[in-house]
Z-matrix of the N, CA and C atoms (Angstrom, degrees):
N
C 1 1.496
C 2 1.517 1 108.51
N 3 1.371 2 116.90 1 127.57
C 4 1.476 3 122.52 2 178.75
C 5 1.478 4 105.82 3 -136.72
N 6 1.345 5 114.33 4 102.68
C 7 1.460 6 119.49 5 178.83
C 8 1.499 7 111.94 6 -118.12
N 9 1.343 8 115.50 7 146.43
C 10 1.518 9 118.31 8 177.44
C 11 1.496 10 107.22 9 -75.65
N 12 1.333 11 117.52 10 119.26
C 13 1.462 12 122.84 11 179.55
C 14 1.484 13 118.08 12 -51.55
N 15 1.362 14 115.88 13 -44.88
C 16 1.447 15 120.42 14 179.33
C 17 1.555 16 112.07 15 -63.74
N 18 1.325 17 113.40 16 -48.48
C 19 1.425 18 118.24 17 179.38
C 20 1.584 19 112.06 18 -60.04
N 21 1.284 20 115.34 19 -43.71
C 22 1.474 21 120.81 20 -178.15
C 23 1.507 22 108.49 21 -64.45
N 24 1.314 23 120.18 22 -43.03
C 25 1.452 24 124.39 23 -179.57
C 26 1.622 25 108.80 24 -64.63
N 27 1.273 26 114.75 25 -37.52
C 28 1.472 27 117.33 26 -179.98
C 29 1.556 28 107.48 27 -64.70
N 30 1.326 29 119.99 28 -51.65
C 31 1.449 30 122.03 29 -179.54
C 32 1.549 31 114.89 30 -65.88
N 33 1.354 32 114.80 31 -37.17
C 34 1.512 33 116.96 32 171.19
C 35 1.472 34 112.51 33 -55.74
N 36 1.438 35 115.44 34 -43.08
C 37 1.485 36 116.40 35 177.72
C 38 1.484 37 111.90 36 -64.94
N 39 1.291 38 119.08 37 -40.62
C 40 1.475 39 122.33 38 179.39
C 41 1.539 40 109.38 39 -57.26
N 42 1.323 41 116.14 40 -48.91
C 43 1.472 42 120.74 41 -174.10
C 44 1.518 43 109.48 42 -77.19
N 45 1.276 44 121.68 43 -14.84
C 46 1.485 45 125.16 44 -179.88
C 47 1.514 46 110.07 45 -86.94
N 48 1.428 47 118.11 46 -18.37
C 49 1.379 48 118.96 47 -169.55
C 50 1.544 49 111.45 48 -121.92
N 51 1.247 50 120.54 49 -5.37
C 52 1.454 51 123.83 50 -178.28
C 53 1.556 52 112.11 51 -129.24
N 54 1.238 53 117.63 52 125.49
C 55 1.507 54 122.78 53 178.72
C 56 1.522 55 109.57 54 -67.40
N 57 1.302 56 114.58 55 153.37
C 58 1.538 57 118.01 56 178.58
C 59 1.527 58 112.00 57 -53.68
N 60 1.332 59 115.56 58 -44.48
C 61 1.468 60 120.16 59 -172.88
C 62 1.545 61 110.08 60 -72.60
N 63 1.382 62 117.98 61 -12.07
C 64 1.464 63 122.24 62 178.10
C 65 1.526 64 112.15 63 -96.59
N 66 1.302 65 119.52 64 -10.51
C 67 1.433 66 123.11 65 -175.76
C 68 1.553 67 110.23 66 -76.39
N 69 1.312 68 115.34 67 145.06
C 70 1.506 69 117.39 68 -175.10
C 71 1.508 70 110.98 69 -64.62
N 72 1.386 71 117.23 70 -28.89
C 73 1.446 72 118.40 71 -174.70
C 74 1.630 73 112.01 72 -85.49
N 75 1.296 74 117.89 73 -0.35
C 76 1.403 75 121.76 74 -174.34
C 77 1.524 76 114.11 75 -56.27
N 78 1.319 77 117.95 76 129.99
C 79 1.418 78 126.69 77 171.79
C 80 1.449 79 113.48 78 -133.53
N 81 1.380 80 122.41 79 118.47
C 82 1.428 81 121.35 80 179.89
C 83 1.488 82 110.20 81 -62.30
N 84 1.325 83 120.31 82 -36.17
C 85 1.360 84 128.91 83 176.55
C 86 1.531 85 109.20 84 -135.30
N 87 1.357 86 118.54 85 113.58
C 88 1.438 87 120.83 86 179.43
C 89 1.521 88 109.84 87 -78.99
N 90 1.311 89 116.97 88 80.82
C 91 1.452 90 122.99 89 -167.83
C 92 1.535 91 113.37 90 -67.04
N 93 1.300 92 113.80 91 -43.95
C 94 1.511 93 118.59 92 -178.18
C 95 1.479 94 111.21 93 -61.91
N 96 1.392 95 117.79 94 -42.79
C 97 1.496 96 123.02 95 -178.82
C 98 1.525 97 106.91 96 -65.48
N 99 1.343 98 117.26 97 -45.29
C 100 1.452 99 120.31 98 -177.03
C 101 1.525 100 110.50 99 -68.69
N 102 1.313 101 118.26 100 -29.33
C 103 1.454 102 118.33 101 175.81
C 104 1.515 103 111.78 102 -65.20
N 105 1.359 104 117.80 103 -39.68
C 106 1.467 105 118.44 104 176.74
C 107 1.539 106 109.27 105 -61.94
N 108 1.314 107 119.94 106 -42.44
C 109 1.460 108 121.36 107 -177.80
C 110 1.532 109 109.86 108 -60.05
N 111 1.359 110 117.70 109 -40.46
C 112 1.392 111 122.56 110 -176.24
C 113 1.609 112 109.66 111 -76.39
N 114 1.315 113 115.46 112 -38.37
C 115 1.445 114 119.16 113 -179.68
C 116 1.509 115 111.36 114 -62.30
N 117 1.305 116 117.41 115 -38.04
C 118 1.440 117 120.72 116 -177.58
C 119 1.481 118 116.23 117 -88.14
N 120 1.414 119 114.35 118 1.63
C 121 1.459 120 122.68 119 -179.39
C 122 1.506 121 111.19 120 50.89
N 123 1.317 122 114.78 121 53.34
C 124 1.562 123 118.85 122 -176.22
C 125 1.615 124 103.21 123 -68.66
N 126 1.308 125 115.23 124 129.70
C 127 1.418 126 119.68 125 -179.26
C 128 1.569 127 111.93 126 -70.12
N 129 1.323 128 116.52 127 154.01
C 130 1.439 129 119.03 128 -172.44
C 131 1.536 130 115.37 129 -67.34
N 132 1.430 131 116.73 130 -19.74
C 133 1.417 132 121.54 131 174.94
C 134 1.504 133 113.32 132 -97.13
N 135 1.315 134 117.05 133 9.50
C 136 1.551 135 120.74 134 -179.73
C 137 1.551 136 108.31 135 -65.45
N 138 1.304 137 110.42 136 148.36
C 139 1.545 138 118.44 137 174.13
C 140 1.522 139 106.67 138 -83.63
N 141 1.329 140 111.31 139 118.11
C 142 1.514 141 119.19 140 -176.39
C 143 1.557 142 106.37 141 -118.89
N 144 1.298 143 116.18 142 136.69
C 145 1.459 144 119.59 143 170.52
C 146 1.561 145 110.54 144 -128.39
N 147 1.233 146 115.51 145 135.32
C 148 1.522 147 125.03 146 175.95
C 149 1.534 148 105.53 147 -108.38
N 150 1.318 149 112.60 148 105.65
C 151 1.457 150 119.32 149 -175.76
C 152 1.544 151 110.50 150 -91.56
N 153 1.370 152 115.96 151 125.36
C 154 1.431 153 120.02 152 -171.36
C 155 1.535 154 108.93 153 74.02
N 156 1.293 155 119.01 154 27.29
C 157 1.429 156 121.78 155 -176.00
C 158 1.543 157 116.02 156 -65.24
N 159 1.346 158 116.45 157 -24.62
C 160 1.467 159 117.51 158 -178.89
C 161 1.491 160 113.86 159 53.50
N 162 1.364 161 110.25 160 -131.58
C 163 1.482 162 115.90 161 175.67
C 164 1.523 163 110.04 162 -109.83
N 165 1.336 164 118.92 163 29.98
C 166 1.412 165 127.88 164 178.25
C 167 1.525 166 109.30 165 -56.55
N 168 1.340 167 116.16 166 147.74
C 169 1.483 168 118.67 167 179.59
C 170 1.496 169 113.17 168 -85.79
N 171 1.334 170 118.56 169 8.21
C 172 1.495 171 119.41 170 177.76
C 173 1.504 172 110.40 171 -59.21
N 174 1.342 173 117.61 172 -41.37
C 175 1.463 174 117.14 173 -175.69
C 176 1.529 175 110.56 174 -69.05
N 177 1.347 176 119.99 175 -27.97
C 178 1.413 177 121.84 176 174.88
C 179 1.583 178 112.36 177 -62.47
N 180 1.266 179 111.11 178 -49.43
C 181 1.532 180 117.96 179 179.74
C 182 1.547 181 109.33 180 -65.66
N 183 1.308 182 119.60 181 -36.13
C 184 1.461 183 119.35 182 -178.69
C 185 1.619 184 109.23 183 -66.65
N 186 1.322 185 111.75 184 -41.59
C 187 1.451 186 118.25 185 176.10
C 188 1.534 187 112.75 186 -60.75
N 189 1.318 188 113.84 187 -43.85
C 190 1.439 189 119.92 188 176.85
C 191 1.533 190 115.49 189 -61.60
N 192 1.358 191 112.07 190 -28.08
C 193 1.499 192 117.59 191 178.70
C 194 1.533 193 112.09 192 -85.02
N 195 1.368 194 114.85 193 -5.12
C 196 1.475 195 116.00 194 177.27
C 197 1.469 196 116.47 195 100.87
N 198 1.334 197 118.59 196 7.33
C 199 1.479 198 121.78 197 176.30
C 200 1.450 199 113.94 198 -67.68
N 201 1.287 200 116.44 199 135.99
C 202 1.578 201 120.63 200 -169.43
C 203 1.514 202 114.21 201 -113.64
N 204 1.355 203 117.60 202 -8.41
C 205 1.522 204 120.50 203 -173.35
C 206 1.435 205 108.97 204 -133.65
N 207 1.350 206 115.38 205 75.49
C 208 1.457 207 119.12 206 -173.76
C 209 1.536 208 109.55 207 -115.54
N 210 1.327 209 117.38 208 135.43
C 211 1.479 210 124.20 209 173.67
C 212 1.526 211 107.31 210 -117.06
N 213 1.334 212 115.53 211 143.01
C 214 1.472 213 119.60 212 175.29
C 215 1.587 214 104.93 213 -128.80
N 216 1.332 215 112.78 214 124.30
C 217 1.492 216 119.01 215 -177.89
C 218 1.490 217 105.14 216 -111.69
N 219 1.388 218 113.87 217 140.91
C 220 1.502 219 118.39 218 171.26
C 221 1.496 220 106.41 219 -161.59
N 222 1.344 221 116.49 220 152.52
C 223 1.449 222 124.26 221 -179.21
C 224 1.503 223 110.24 222 -79.60
N 225 1.362 224 117.26 223 -15.24
C 226 1.527 225 117.12 224 -176.64
C 227 1.501 226 109.69 225 -106.98
N 228 1.282 227 112.54 226 123.64
C 229 1.521 228 117.68 227 173.77
C 230 1.454 229 111.89 228 -65.05
N 231 1.328 230 115.21 229 -33.03
C 232 1.550 231 118.10 230 177.65
C 233 1.501 232 110.34 231 -61.90
N 234 1.358 233 117.43 232 -42.06
C 235 1.489 234 120.09 233 -178.20
C 236 1.547 235 109.57 234 -60.75
N 237 1.366 236 113.35 235 -45.28
C 238 1.485 237 117.71 236 -177.19
C 239 1.523 238 110.61 237 -66.13
N 240 1.333 239 114.38 238 -39.33
C 241 1.461 240 119.27 239 -179.57
C 242 1.597 241 109.96 240 -61.26
N 243 1.306 242 115.59 241 -41.87
C 244 1.435 243 120.67 242 178.81
C 245 1.495 244 109.20 243 -63.60
N 246 1.240 245 121.06 244 -42.49
C 247 1.470 246 123.24 245 179.26
C 248 1.494 247 110.84 246 -64.31
N 249 1.349 248 117.86 247 -41.17
C 250 1.433 249 123.93 248 -177.91
C 251 1.537 250 110.35 249 -67.36
N 252 1.338 251 115.02 250 -42.11
C 253 1.412 252 117.77 251 178.73
C 254 1.549 253 114.16 252 -66.36
N 255 1.325 254 112.67 253 -35.38
C 256 1.498 255 117.61 254 176.58
C 257 1.495 256 113.67 255 -64.43
N 258 1.378 257 112.63 256 -40.01
C 259 1.494 258 118.72 257 -177.57
C 260 1.467 259 110.27 258 -78.64
N 261 1.278 260 124.02 259 -23.62
C 262 1.456 261 125.64 260 -175.69
C 263 1.515 262 113.14 261 57.89
N 264 1.262 263 120.24 262 -130.98
C 265 1.511 264 121.83 263 -176.60
C 266 1.536 265 112.21 264 -59.34
N 267 1.353 266 113.92 265 -28.97
C 268 1.487 267 113.02 266 178.82
C 269 1.554 268 116.34 267 -65.60
N 270 1.348 269 112.74 268 -19.23
C 271 1.509 270 116.59 269 177.55
C 272 1.577 271 112.14 270 -58.65
N 273 1.353 272 115.40 271 -22.97
C 274 1.489 273 117.24 272 -176.72
C 275 1.508 274 109.08 273 -71.84
N 276 1.315 275 118.60 274 -12.17
C 277 1.490 276 118.82 275 -177.86
C 278 1.541 277 108.97 276 -92.88
N 279 1.358 278 117.96 277 1.51
C 280 1.483 279 120.32 278 -177.04
C 281 1.556 280 107.69 279 -113.81
N 282 1.313 281 113.61 280 146.46
C 283 1.494 282 119.14 281 171.71
C 284 1.552 283 108.39 282 -91.04
N 285 1.273 284 120.92 283 119.57
C 286 1.447 285 125.50 284 -178.34
C 287 1.566 286 108.29 285 -101.45
N 288 1.318 287 116.89 286 122.41
C 289 1.434 288 121.11 287 -177.36
C 290 1.532 289 108.69 288 -119.51
N 291 1.368 290 114.14 289 118.13
C 292 1.442 291 120.50 290 177.72
C 293 1.543 292 105.02 291 -91.58
N 294 1.311 293 117.66 292 111.54
C 295 1.498 294 121.74 293 -178.35
C 296 1.493 295 110.46 294 -167.57
N 297 1.304 296 115.67 295 156.64
C 298 1.452 297 123.29 296 172.99
C 299 1.497 298 110.77 297 -86.98
N 300 1.312 299 119.04 298 121.45
C 301 1.439 300 123.44 299 -175.41
C 302 1.503 301 111.04 300 -56.56
N 303 1.306 302 119.92 301 -25.36
C 304 1.410 303 123.60 302 179.28
C 305 1.507 304 114.04 303 -72.68
N 306 1.375 305 116.57 304 -23.03
C 307 1.457 306 121.18 305 -172.88
C 308 1.571 307 108.77 306 -123.48
N 309 1.308 308 119.26 307 3.86
C 310 1.478 309 122.27 308 -173.78
C 311 1.582 310 108.84 309 -62.01
N 312 1.297 311 115.34 310 136.21
C 313 1.465 312 125.83 311 173.95
C 314 1.523 313 109.96 312 -116.24
N 315 1.298 314 123.05 313 92.52
C 316 1.447 315 123.86 314 -175.14
C 317 1.551 316 113.04 315 -60.22
N 318 1.309 317 116.93 316 142.56
C 319 1.498 318 122.53 317 177.36
C 320 1.525 319 110.11 318 -105.00
N 321 1.314 320 119.12 319 -2.34
C 322 1.442 321 123.89 320 178.17
C 323 1.548 322 112.07 321 -143.37
N 324 1.288 323 117.29 322 172.01
C 325 1.483 324 116.90 323 -177.80
C 326 1.574 325 105.21 324 -113.89
N 327 1.287 326 113.28 325 155.60
C 328 1.469 327 123.90 326 -174.73
C 329 1.484 328 113.32 327 -122.29
N 330 1.370 329 111.73 328 148.99
C 331 1.512 330 122.01 329 172.15
C 332 1.483 331 111.91 330 -84.37
N 333 1.298 332 117.83 331 -30.18
C 334 1.463 333 122.60 332 -174.97
C 335 1.493 334 109.93 333 -143.55
N 336 1.289 335 117.09 334 113.37
C 337 1.541 336 125.62 335 178.77
C 338 1.477 337 109.50 336 -105.84
N 339 1.292 338 117.44 337 120.43
C 340 1.454 339 122.12 338 -173.92
C 341 1.493 340 107.52 339 -120.59
N 342 1.320 341 120.04 340 135.65
C 343 1.454 342 125.74 341 175.93
C 344 1.476 343 111.54 342 -149.60
N 345 1.344 344 116.24 343 103.03
C 346 1.426 345 122.84 344 176.09
C 347 1.487 346 106.47 345 -106.83
N 348 1.387 347 119.31 346 110.31
C 349 1.387 348 127.99 347 165.94
C 350 1.517 349 111.41 348 75.19
N 351 1.329 350 120.29 349 27.14
C 352 1.460 351 122.29 350 169.67
C 353 1.504 352 109.10 351 -106.58
N 354 1.365 353 114.69 352 -47.46
C 355 1.475 354 120.14 353 -174.58
C 356 1.565 355 111.78 354 -55.76
N 357 1.302 356 117.56 355 -37.75
C 358 1.484 357 120.07 356 -174.17
C 359 1.559 358 111.51 357 -68.95
N 360 1.359 359 117.02 358 -7.06
C 361 1.488 360 116.98 359 175.85
C 362 1.528 361 112.02 360 -86.82
N 363 1.369 362 114.69 361 -4.89
C 364 1.441 363 119.93 362 172.71
C 365 1.505 364 110.53 363 -83.84
N 366 1.332 365 118.91 364 113.34
C 367 1.475 366 119.84 365 -172.52
C 368 1.481 367 112.41 366 -116.90
N 369 1.301 368 120.51 367 -5.67
C 370 1.483 369 120.63 368 175.03
C 371 1.483 370 114.31 369 -97.56
N 372 1.349 371 123.24 370 149.64
C 373 1.428 372 124.02 371 -178.70
C 374 1.483 373 110.96 372 -59.96
N 375 1.354 374 117.52 373 -38.18
C 376 1.438 375 120.27 374 -178.14
C 377 1.476 376 112.12 375 -64.23
N 378 1.300 377 118.26 376 -43.83
C 379 1.468 378 121.61 377 177.62
C 380 1.467 379 114.44 378 -66.71
N 381 1.374 380 118.32 379 -41.24
C 382 1.476 381 121.63 380 175.38
C 383 1.515 382 110.87 381 -62.44
N 384 1.325 383 118.97 382 -43.88
C 385 1.455 384 122.32 383 -179.46
C 386 1.566 385 110.70 384 -63.89
N 387 1.310 386 113.71 385 -42.29
C 388 1.488 387 117.76 386 -179.87
C 389 1.500 388 110.90 387 -63.09
N 390 1.328 389 115.24 388 -39.62
C 391 1.485 390 121.16 389 -178.96
C 392 1.524 391 107.31 390 -61.86
N 393 1.336 392 116.25 391 -52.09
C 394 1.489 393 121.17 392 -176.10
C 395 1.515 394 110.13 393 -61.54
N 396 1.343 395 120.03 394 -36.70
C 397 1.477 396 122.01 395 -179.66
C 398 1.546 397 109.02 396 -72.78
N 399 1.302 398 116.46 397 -39.79
C 400 1.472 399 123.89 398 175.51
C 401 1.441 400 112.94 399 -58.27
N 402 1.336 401 118.60 400 -47.72
C 403 1.439 402 125.24 401 177.22
C 404 1.507 403 111.85 402 -61.22
N 405 1.306 404 116.70 403 -43.92
C 406 1.402 405 123.65 404 -177.91
C 407 1.570 406 110.10 405 -62.55
N 408 1.364 407 116.24 406 -36.94
C 409 1.481 408 120.89 407 178.34
C 410 1.469 409 111.04 408 -74.09
N 411 1.407 410 115.82 409 -35.26
C 412 1.439 411 118.43 410 -167.24
C 413 1.495 412 115.53 411 -89.62
N 414 1.377 413 113.58 412 -21.25
C 415 1.534 414 117.99 413 178.64
C 416 1.506 415 108.47 414 -87.50
N 417 1.314 416 117.86 415 130.52
C 418 1.458 417 124.20 416 179.53
C 419 1.542 418 109.12 417 -63.94
N 420 1.343 419 117.82 418 147.19
C 421 1.449 420 120.43 419 171.67
C 422 1.611 421 109.20 420 -52.87
N 423 1.301 422 114.62 421 129.96
C 424 1.471 423 121.30 422 -176.65
C 425 1.556 424 111.08 423 86.05
N 426 1.315 425 118.78 424 -9.30
C 427 1.505 426 122.97 425 178.10
C 428 1.511 427 109.03 426 -76.25
N 429 1.349 428 111.07 427 169.80
C 430 1.431 429 121.90 428 -172.51
C 431 1.526 430 116.89 429 -112.62
N 432 1.333 431 120.25 430 146.53
C 433 1.389 432 125.99 431 -179.19
C 434 1.505 433 105.77 432 -130.17
N 435 1.306 434 116.42 433 123.38
C 436 1.551 435 121.81 434 177.41
C 437 1.510 436 104.61 435 -120.24
N 438 1.303 437 114.60 436 126.51
C 439 1.470 438 122.80 437 176.29
C 440 1.486 439 109.23 438 -125.80
N 441 1.360 440 117.62 439 130.85
C 442 1.442 441 127.35 440 172.80
C 443 1.437 442 111.16 441 -120.68
N 444 1.367 443 116.45 442 120.82
C 445 1.433 444 121.85 443 -179.18
C 446 1.578 445 110.24 444 -130.68
N 447 1.331 446 117.56 445 167.46
C 448 1.452 447 117.46 446 168.81
C 449 1.500 448 112.03 447 -67.02
N 450 1.302 449 115.96 448 135.94
C 451 1.458 450 119.61 449 178.65
C 452 1.501 451 112.82 450 -80.94
N 453 1.258 452 113.94 451 -178.22
C 454 1.521 453 117.48 452 -176.95
C 455 1.534 454 109.19 453 -72.19
N 456 1.304 455 118.89 454 -13.63
C 457 1.448 456 123.71 455 172.69
C 458 1.525 457 112.59 456 -101.09
N 459 1.324 458 117.42 457 7.68
C 460 1.467 459 122.79 458 -179.41
C 461 1.497 460 111.02 459 -91.18
N 462 1.373 461 113.66 460 -173.43
C 463 1.509 462 116.54 461 177.28
C 464 1.540 463 110.33 462 -67.45
N 465 1.318 464 113.04 463 155.93
C 466 1.481 465 122.81 464 178.19
C 467 1.587 466 112.61 465 -96.55
N 468 1.405 467 112.30 466 -14.93
C 469 1.486 468 117.84 467 177.75
C 470 1.469 469 107.32 468 -139.46
N 471 1.324 470 116.65 469 156.92
C 472 1.423 471 123.69 470 175.52
C 473 1.541 472 109.04 471 -148.44
N 474 1.374 473 115.21 472 131.08
C 475 1.432 474 122.57 473 -179.28
C 476 1.537 475 111.63 474 52.12
N 477 1.288 476 115.75 475 35.84
C 478 1.440 477 122.13 476 176.73
C 479 1.503 478 116.02 477 82.93
N 480 1.287 479 118.75 478 4.06
C 481 1.498 480 125.16 479 -176.44
C 482 1.515 481 108.94 480 -113.32
N 483 1.353 482 115.60 481 146.69
C 484 1.443 483 119.84 482 175.26
C 485 1.584 484 107.55 483 -75.71
N 486 1.347 485 113.56 484 144.13
C 487 1.446 486 116.95 485 174.41
C 488 1.515 487 108.97 486 -123.04
N 489 1.416 488 115.78 487 177.11
C 490 1.454 489 120.67 488 176.61
C 491 1.471 490 107.09 489 -115.56
N 492 1.370 491 113.90 490 120.31
C 493 1.429 492 119.01 491 175.22
C 494 1.493 493 113.76 492 -75.82
N 495 1.342 494 116.40 493 151.78
C 496 1.438 495 122.29 494 179.23
C 497 1.513 496 115.78 495 -132.25
N 498 1.309 497 118.14 496 134.84
C 499 1.432 498 121.29 497 165.40
C 500 1.583 499 107.94 498 -85.19
N 501 1.293 500 114.03 499 177.33
C 502 1.537 501 114.66 500 171.84
C 503 1.515 502 110.56 501 -61.13
N 504 1.367 503 118.77 502 -46.58
C 505 1.348 504 124.42 503 -172.48
C 506 1.559 505 108.11 504 -63.14
N 507 1.313 506 116.38 505 -49.52
C 508 1.526 507 118.04 506 -175.18
C 509 1.548 508 110.85 507 -67.92
N 510 1.343 509 119.97 508 -31.44
C 511 1.459 510 120.86 509 177.51
C 512 1.464 511 107.71 510 -70.63
N 513 1.344 512 122.56 511 -43.68
C 514 1.399 513 122.56 512 -176.39
C 515 1.553 514 109.80 513 -67.10
N 516 1.365 515 117.55 514 -32.53
C 517 1.487 516 115.33 515 179.56
C 518 1.578 517 111.52 516 -65.78
N 519 1.280 518 119.75 517 -27.36
C 520 1.419 519 119.05 518 178.64
C 521 1.469 520 113.46 519 -66.13
N 522 1.335 521 119.71 520 -29.94
C 523 1.492 522 123.28 521 -168.77
C 524 1.475 523 112.02 522 -117.12
N 525 1.426 524 121.55 523 -4.74
C 526 1.503 525 115.62 524 -167.35
C 527 1.509 526 113.00 525 -81.29
N 528 1.310 527 117.58 526 2.73
C 529 1.517 528 118.97 527 172.21
C 530 1.532 529 113.56 528 -69.58
N 531 1.381 530 115.96 529 -35.75
C 532 1.390 531 120.51 530 -176.60
C 533 1.555 532 112.51 531 -120.42
N 534 1.333 533 118.20 532 -8.71
C 535 1.400 534 120.82 533 -179.09
C 536 1.567 535 109.81 534 -127.88
N 537 1.392 536 112.29 535 153.17
C 538 1.371 537 121.24 536 175.91
C 539 1.520 538 109.76 537 -104.91
N 540 1.300 539 121.30 538 122.94
C 541 1.444 540 124.38 539 177.04
C 542 1.540 541 111.87 540 -60.20
N 543 1.357 542 114.51 541 130.55
C 544 1.428 543 117.78 542 173.08
C 545 1.530 544 109.05 543 -96.55
N 546 1.253 545 117.40 544 -55.99
C 547 1.502 546 122.65 545 172.73
C 548 1.514 547 112.79 546 -162.00
N 549 1.339 548 113.30 547 155.54
C 550 1.410 549 122.33 548 176.69
C 551 1.510 550 109.29 549 -126.82
N 552 1.316 551 116.13 550 152.10
C 553 1.485 552 116.92 551 174.74
C 554 1.521 553 106.62 552 -156.69
N 555 1.429 554 111.54 553 152.92
C 556 1.464 555 120.97 554 174.32
C 557 1.488 556 110.15 555 -87.31
N 558 1.287 557 116.94 556 135.16
C 559 1.524 558 121.68 557 -177.27
C 560 1.510 559 106.88 558 -127.49
N 561 1.325 560 116.46 559 129.92
C 562 1.427 561 122.95 560 173.54
C 563 1.585 562 106.62 561 -92.26
N 564 1.361 563 115.81 562 118.61
C 565 1.417 564 119.74 563 175.87
C 566 1.545 565 110.47 564 -102.06
N 567 1.374 566 114.02 565 126.82
C 568 1.407 567 118.60 566 177.59
C 569 1.507 568 112.12 567 -91.45
N 570 1.376 569 118.77 568 114.39
C 571 1.505 570 121.59 569 178.73
C 572 1.377 571 114.32 570 -70.81
N 573 1.438 572 119.23 571 168.71
C 574 1.444 573 120.00 572 174.14
C 575 1.527 574 116.38 573 -60.20
N 576 1.367 575 114.92 574 -18.64
C 577 1.466 576 118.86 575 -175.87
C 578 1.604 577 104.58 576 -97.16
N 579 1.296 578 115.65 577 12.37
C 580 1.530 579 120.47 578 -178.88
C 581 1.525 580 116.56 579 64.98
N 582 1.341 581 114.23 580 25.78
C 583 1.476 582 118.45 581 174.57
C 584 1.574 583 104.28 582 -90.99
N 585 1.359 584 113.59 583 153.29
C 586 1.473 585 119.65 584 176.95
C 587 1.522 586 108.65 585 -103.55
N 588 1.323 587 117.19 586 122.65
C 589 1.494 588 124.17 587 170.68
C 590 1.492 589 109.31 588 -110.25
N 591 1.343 590 116.35 589 123.95
C 592 1.509 591 118.41 590 176.82
C 593 1.527 592 112.39 591 -92.14
N 594 1.310 593 111.60 592 127.30
C 595 1.468 594 120.18 593 176.01
C 596 1.454 595 112.43 594 -106.84
N 597 1.349 596 117.19 595 152.99
C 598 1.438 597 126.55 596 166.50
C 599 1.548 598 107.01 597 -102.29
N 600 1.272 599 117.44 598 117.93
C 601 1.509 600 120.84 599 177.34
C 602 1.585 601 106.05 600 -111.75
N 603 1.331 602 115.00 601 127.34
C 604 1.480 603 118.89 602 173.41
C 605 1.593 604 110.31 603 -127.28
N 606 1.294 605 115.24 604 138.40
C 607 1.456 606 122.01 605 178.19
C 608 1.549 607 105.92 606 -112.52
N 609 1.335 608 115.18 607 135.49
C 610 1.458 609 123.07 608 179.32
C 611 1.458 610 111.41 609 -127.45
N 612 1.365 611 118.84 610 159.22
C 613 1.457 612 123.00 611 170.28
C 614 1.516 613 107.15 612 -120.47
N 615 1.337 614 114.04 613 134.13
C 616 1.492 615 120.49 614 177.38
C 617 1.506 616 111.03 615 -63.86
N 618 1.334 617 116.86 616 129.85
C 619 1.449 618 125.26 617 178.26
C 620 1.552 619 110.05 618 -70.32
N 621 1.323 620 116.54 619 154.28
C 622 1.453 621 120.49 620 172.40
C 623 1.473 622 112.03 621 102.34
């Protein structure tokens, strides 16, 4: 595990001071993400990873649907602890990975890689290239990659940090060397404060 101490402290502070339902990224049901899982007919025993999952409710819904091989990665131990406490005994069925998405070195391969609102925090060319190479190595041939980022009409900062906005074209360009685009869409997310944040979601399939 290799995490950046300053970034980890920042996110631990965020998760220590703000309830899940108060977070701008809160979704009672992550419908867009679940739609991709269903569209691609992901098998119940597929290896799934939620990168930057924090205390998102995606893992709850996947467990409810019968998925058996789920990993959740986040840089914040506080976020993972909150998710584990919420799930109770069901948390034992999940692999919890404390790591920085910019530096993560996977030790297994995945059938379905999901990232909603973690990738856009990578703002340097080196981190973005590392992430793309890491995903290409970690997603099985024929497997799926789903990335959701703030669009060019979305916020420019989140939780006090700069982010990188993406259009469909610019997001596809990052991953098109190893992945084939299936579809992209613009999604309006309604925050708990009734603000609209526009996301670009793209789904890819690993070549080979």
